[in-house]
C-alpha positions as CSV (number, residue, x, y, z in Angstrom):
1,M,-32.3,-22.2,27.8
2,K,-30.9,-25.2,26.0
3,K,-33.1,-27.3,23.8
4,K,-32.6,-31.1,23.9
5,G,-33.0,-33.2,20.8
6,F,-31.2,-34.2,17.7
7,P,-28.0,-32.1,17.1
8,K,-28.2,-30.0,13.9
9,T,-24.6,-28.7,13.3
10,S,-21.3,-29.4,15.1
11,Q,-20.1,-32.6,16.5
12,P,-18.2,-33.1,19.8
13,S,-14.4,-32.6,19.8
14,V,-12.1,-35.5,19.2
15,G,-11.2,-35.4,22.9
16,T,-14.8,-35.8,23.8
17,F,-15.2,-38.8,21.5
18,L,-12.0,-40.3,22.8
19,A,-13.1,-40.0,26.5
20,A,-16.5,-41.5,25.7
21,Y,-15.0,-44.3,23.7
22,N,-12.4,-45.1,26.3
23,K,-15.0,-45.2,29.1
24,T,-17.3,-47.4,27.1
25,L,-14.5,-49.8,26.1
26,D,-13.2,-49.9,29.7
27,E,-16.7,-51.0,30.8
28,G,-16.5,-54.0,28.4
29,Y,-18.8,-52.7,25.7
30,E,-18.2,-52.5,21.9
31,I,-18.8,-49.3,19.9
32,I,-20.6,-48.6,16.6
33,A,-20.0,-45.0,15.6
34,I,-22.1,-43.3,12.8
35,T,-20.2,-40.1,12.0
36,A,-20.0,-37.4,9.5
37,S,-16.5,-38.5,8.5
38,N,-14.2,-41.5,9.1
39,L,-12.4,-40.4,12.3
40,I,-10.9,-43.6,13.7
41,D,-9.5,-47.0,12.6
42,D,-9.6,-49.6,15.4
43,T,-10.7,-53.2,15.6
44,K,-13.3,-52.7,18.3
45,V,-14.7,-49.5,16.9
46,S,-16.7,-49.6,13.7
47,V,-16.9,-46.2,12.0
48,I,-19.7,-45.7,9.5
49,D,-19.5,-42.6,7.2
50,S,-23.2,-41.7,7.1
51,E,-22.8,-40.1,3.6
52,T,-26.0,-38.2,4.4
53,S,-27.9,-35.3,5.9
54,A,-29.0,-34.9,9.5
55,A,-32.5,-36.3,8.9
56,N,-31.2,-39.4,7.3
57,F,-28.4,-39.7,9.8
58,K,-31.1,-39.9,12.6
59,I,-32.7,-42.8,10.7
60,L,-29.4,-44.7,10.6
61,V,-29.0,-44.2,14.3
62,E,-32.5,-45.4,15.0
63,I,-31.9,-48.5,12.9
64,A,-28.7,-49.2,14.7
65,L,-30.4,-48.9,18.1
66,D,-33.1,-51.2,17.0
67,L,-30.6,-53.8,15.9
68,I,-28.6,-53.4,19.2
69,N,-31.8,-54.0,21.1
70,Q,-32.3,-57.2,19.1
71,G,-28.9,-58.5,20.2
72,I,-27.4,-58.3,16.7
73,S,-23.5,-58.4,16.6
74,R,-21.6,-55.2,15.9
75,E,-20.3,-56.6,12.6
76,E,-23.8,-57.5,11.4
77,I,-25.1,-54.0,12.5
78,V,-22.4,-52.3,10.5
79,D,-23.3,-54.4,7.4
80,K,-27.0,-53.6,7.8
81,I,-26.3,-49.8,8.2
82,E,-24.1,-49.9,5.1
83,E,-26.9,-51.5,3.2
84,Q,-29.4,-48.9,4.4
85,K,-27.3,-46.0,3.3
86,N,-27.1,-47.4,-0.2
87,P,-30.7,-48.4,-1.0
88,W,-29.8,-49.3,-4.6
89,V,-27.9,-52.4,-3.6
90,F,-30.3,-55.4,-3.8
91,T,-29.7,-58.6,-1.9
């Protein structure tokens, strides 16, 4: 029996990422990826190195989802996530 929920260890293969990204881009959407490492460099794909553990990683994803639901642009979301992962930067 598989448990659903937040993943705890491995990430999908690069091929799985690529297929999901291509499908999403083909449908006209943009992508914000919060990953364990910097995997891609593309103008329509923003890659954020979470620099954190699974628990904090989940918080960054939840913040991104909230900002997406508010209609914030991809660039602004990336900036806000970068600010959140470094709480010692005061604006």
